[in-house]
C-alpha positions in Angstrom: -20.7 -25.3 5.7 -18.5 -22.2 5.7 -16.8 -21.2 2.5 -13.0 -21.7 2.6 -11.2 -18.4 2.7 -9.3 -18.0 -0.5 -6.9 -15.2 0.6 -4.3 -16.9 2.7 -2.2 -14.0 4.0 -3.1 -12.0 7.1 -5.9 -9.5 6.7 -5.1 -6.0 7.8 -7.1 -4.7 10.7 -9.5 -1.9 10.0 -10.0 0.6 12.8 -11.6 4.0 13.0 -8.4 5.8 12.0 -7.7 3.6 9.0 -11.3 3.0 7.9 -11.4 5.7 5.2 -8.1 4.3 3.8 -9.5 0.8 3.5 -12.9 2.0 2.2 -11.0 3.8 -0.6 -8.9 0.8 -1.3 -12.1 -1.3 -1.6 -13.1 1.1 -4.4 -9.6 0.6 -5.9 -8.6 4.2 -5.0 -5.6 5.3 -3.0 -5.9 8.0 -0.4 -3.5 9.5 2.2 -4.0 12.1 4.9 -3.2 15.7 4.7 -3.0 18.2 7.6 -5.2 21.3 7.0 -3.1 23.2 9.4 0.4 22.8 8.0 -0.2 21.1 4.7 1.9 18.0 5.4 0.8 14.9 3.5 1.4 11.6 5.3 0.8 7.9 5.4 -0.1 5.7 7.6 -3.5 6.7 9.1 -3.4 8.7 12.4 -5.7 10.9 14.4 -3.2 13.8 14.4 -0.5 15.3 12.2 3.0 14.0 12.8 4.4 17.5 12.0 2.4 19.9 14.1 0.1 17.5 16.1 -3.0 19.1 14.7 -6.1 17.0 14.6 -7.5 19.0 11.6 -6.9 16.3 8.9 -8.4 15.4 5.5 -8.1 12.5 3.2 -6.8 13.3 -0.3 -6.8 11.1 -3.4 -3.4 10.1 -4.7 -2.4 9.6 -8.3 -1.4 6.1 -7.5 2.0 6.7 -9.2 5.4 6.8 -7.7 8.9 5.2 -7.9 10.7 2.5 -6.0 12.7 4.1 -3.1 14.3 0.8 -2.0 13.4 -2.9 -2.2 14.4 -6.4 -1.2 13.7 -9.7 -2.8 12.3 -12.3 -0.4 13.3 -15.8 -1.4 12.5 -17.7 1.9 9.3 -17.5 3.9 7.4 -20.5 5.1 4.5 -18.6 6.5 1.1 -19.6 5.1 0.1 -17.5 2.1 3.6 -16.3 1.5 5.5 -19.5 0.5 3.4 -19.9 -2.6 4.5 -16.5 -3.9 8.2 -16.9 -3.6 10.3 -15.0 -4.6 8.4 -11.8 -4.0 9.5 -8.1 -3.9 8.9 -5.9 -0.9 9.6 -2.2 -1.4 9.1 1.2 -0.1 7.4 3.2 -2.9 7.7 7.0 -2.8 4.4 8.3 -4.2 4.3 11.4 -6.4 2.6 13.1 -3.4 5.8 12.6 -1.4 4.9 9.9 1.1 6.5 6.4 1.2 4.4 3.2 1.5 5.7 -0.3 2.4 4.2 -2.6 -0.2 4.8 -5.5 -2.6 5.8 -5.0 -6.3 3.9 -7.4 -8.5 4.0 -8.2 -12.2 7.7 -7.8 -12.2 10.6 -10.3 -12.1 13.0 -9.9 -9.3 15.9 -9.3 -11.7 14.0 -6.5 -13.4 13.2 -4.3 -10.3 15.3 -1.2 -9.8 15.5 1.7 -7.4 13.9 4.7 -9.1 11.7 2.4 -11.3 8.3 4.1 -12.0 5.4 2.2 -10.6 1.6 2.4 -10.3 -0.9 1.1 -7.8 -3.0 -2.0 -8.4 -5.2 -3.7 -5.9 -5.6 -7.3 -4.7 -9.1 -8.0 -3.3 -8.5 -10.0 -0.1 -12.1 -9.8 1.1 -15.3 -7.9 0.2 -14.1 -5.1 2.5 -10.3 -5.2 2.2 -8.3 -4.6 -1.0 -4.6 -4.5 -0.6 -2.7 -1.8 -2.5 0.2 -3.2 -4.4 2.4 -1.7 -7.1 3.5 -2.8 -10.5 5.8 -1.3 -13.1 4.2 1.7 -14.7 2.7 1.4 -18.1 5.2 2.8 -20.6 
């Protein structure tokens, strides 16, 4: 008999471009790409630089720290896996490395979240291969 899947939200799809990102997340490390040609750091995973279209890319480890660029509080969502977490905070986090990631803010009450709030990465283990990067208020 198959074990019931505990993680109820959709599982991100890992492909060849995103595999290094998800492998790092499984180790609870956050990586983004950097162009060796022009030096631009970017997120989400691609096979070429969005600045100069160079395919000469590398993965660089992030500090996992940043600040909330913008956010919204979701109070209604009847989709499986989401309705049990209402209300939840979706945000763009601007990492110290300069890129913005769409993510959820956890361990924070909706009335306490603020634009510019310092945050740090944490990970939610969805499967043995996929850990989701989330952010929480930074330790003071």
